[in-house]
Structure formats: structure tokens, C-alpha cells
N, C-alpha and C positions, 0 to 999 in steps of 0.2 A: 451233803449239798452245800454249795457255796454260790454266792451271787457275785458276778463280775460286772462292772460298769465301765463302758467305753466312755470315760469321763470328760474328755476334751470338748466334745460338742453336745454333751447331754445337758438339757436345761436344768438349772438349779432346782426348780420345784420337783423334778423327777428324781434327782439325787436325794433330796430330802425325803420324798415318799419311800424310796428304796431303803434308805437307812432306817427310817421309823419302822417299816414292815420287817426288816431283818432283825432289828432289836426285839420286836414284839414276838417273833417266832424263834429267836435265838439262833440265827443263821449268820455265818460270817459273810461280810460284804467287802469286796476289794475294788476300789476305784483305781483305774489305770489311766494315767495322763502324762503328757510330755511337758506340762508346766505345773507350777505350784498352785495349790488351791487350799482353801480352808475346809477341813473335814473334822467332824465331831471326833473328839478324843475318847475312844472306847475300845476295849479289847476285841470286840467283834468287827470293828471298822478299821480298814487299813487303806492307805493311799500308796500306790506304787508309782514312782515317777520314772519314766523311761526317757531315753534320748529322743530328741526331735528327729523327725524323718518319716518318710512315707511308710505307713503300715507298721511302725515299730510297736505301738501300743497293741494293735490288732494281733501281731505275731506273739507278743508276750501273753495275751489272753488265751489264744488258741493253744499255745504250747503248755499253758498251765492248767487249763480246765479239764474236768472229767465229764463223763456222760451224764452224771447226776446234777451237773451245774446249770445255772441260768445266767445268760448274758443279756445285758441291757445295751442296745446299740441302735443307732439310726443308720449305720453303715451296712448296706445290703451285702457287699462282698464279705465283710466280716461275719454277718449272720449266716451266709452260705457256708463258710468254713466251720462255724459253730455247729450248725445242723449236720454237716458232714461227719463231725466227730460224735454225733449222737446226743448232743446237749440241746437245750432249749434256748431260743433267742426271741426277744420281744423288743419292739421299738418304743420310743417315748410317747407314741400316740396310742399304745395298747395293742398293736397288731402282733400276734404271735406267729413266728415263722415256723413252717413245717417243711418237710421234704417236698410237698406239693406246692405250697405257696412261694417258697424261695425261688423256684425256677421262674415263676411269673414275675416276681419282684425284680429279679436279675434282668430278665428280658426287657421289662419296662425301663429300668435304670439305664441299660445299654442303649435302648432306643432314644431315650431323652438326651443322653450324652451325645449321640450321633446328631440329633436335631440341633442341640446347642452348638456343637462343633461346626455345623454348617452355617452358623450365623443367625439362626432363629432365636429370638428372645422369648424364653418360656415363662419368665416371671418367678420361677422357683416355687418352693413349697408354701402353702398357706401359713399364716402366723400361728404360733402355738397358742392354744386357747385353754380356758377353764374346762371345757368339755373334753379336750385331749387329756388333761390331768385326771379327770374322773374316769375316763376310759382306761387309761394306763393303770390307775390304782385298782380298778375292778379286775382287770386282766392279771395283774400281779398277785392280788389276793387269791384269785382262782388257781393260779399256778402253784403258789406256795401251799395252799390247802391240799391240792391234789398230790404234790410232790412229797409233802411231809406225811401224808397218810400212807404213801407207798414205801416210805423208808423204814 
């Protein structure tokens, strides 16, 4: 099992939680981004810097992951590609994407894009909160416990 982080838009506290959890259970974590960032220097932690461009990091992650892996992303189309490969995806607010939930998430995303493109101001997502961090940490711990028991 490996943990992949779509790191460009991932909140710093989530990256920190992921790295701490990965080190605790001794699972490799790879952050993929198109810009430089500070990452803990450790054999289990790696930063892959990809070229700038639409979906370059997403494609790198999808091409590299296996069905045993976990991907942290707020990008619903990326989560869809991850789930289609049989892997798990979780967003920074702790929502785990499944084959059932990803369809609903994609439909909602596409609808909101259509609404915004028509000129309606939607206000965007709510601010990231302490509650979101706690929900994410709990979901991540549950996933890691379940995955590591099955390996």
C-alpha cells in the first residue's frame, strides 16, 4: 500500500496529518505537485514535481497507483479515475469516495460548473475548519487500520 497526495491544492494541515499517519504505520507517502514545496525529509516521504499543466499531476498519480493504494484529493474527476482503477480516494474533509458516491459527486460538480458558467455566483466551498481536519484524520485512521489488517 502507498498513499498518494494530490498536493497542489491540499491544505497544509492535511499533508501534515497524512505524513504523520504514514510514518506511524510505516507506509510510503508520495506528494505530487507542479510546484516546489517543503516536505519532511524521510525515506518514506517523497515529493514528485511534475510539469505545470491541466491534469499532469492527476495523470501521474493514476498511472502510478495500484488498487491497494489510497489517494488524497479534492479533485472529483481525479477521485473518479482512482476509484475506476480499484483504489481508494478520500478528500481533505474526510469523505471517502466509493463507486456509488463518486457518481453523485461528479454529477454535483458538473451541475455546479454549469451554474457558474451561466453567470450565477455560487460562493465556492465553505472555509476549511478544525472540524474538517478531525473528520479527515478519523477517516484516514479508519482506512489505514482496515487496509493494513487486510494486507
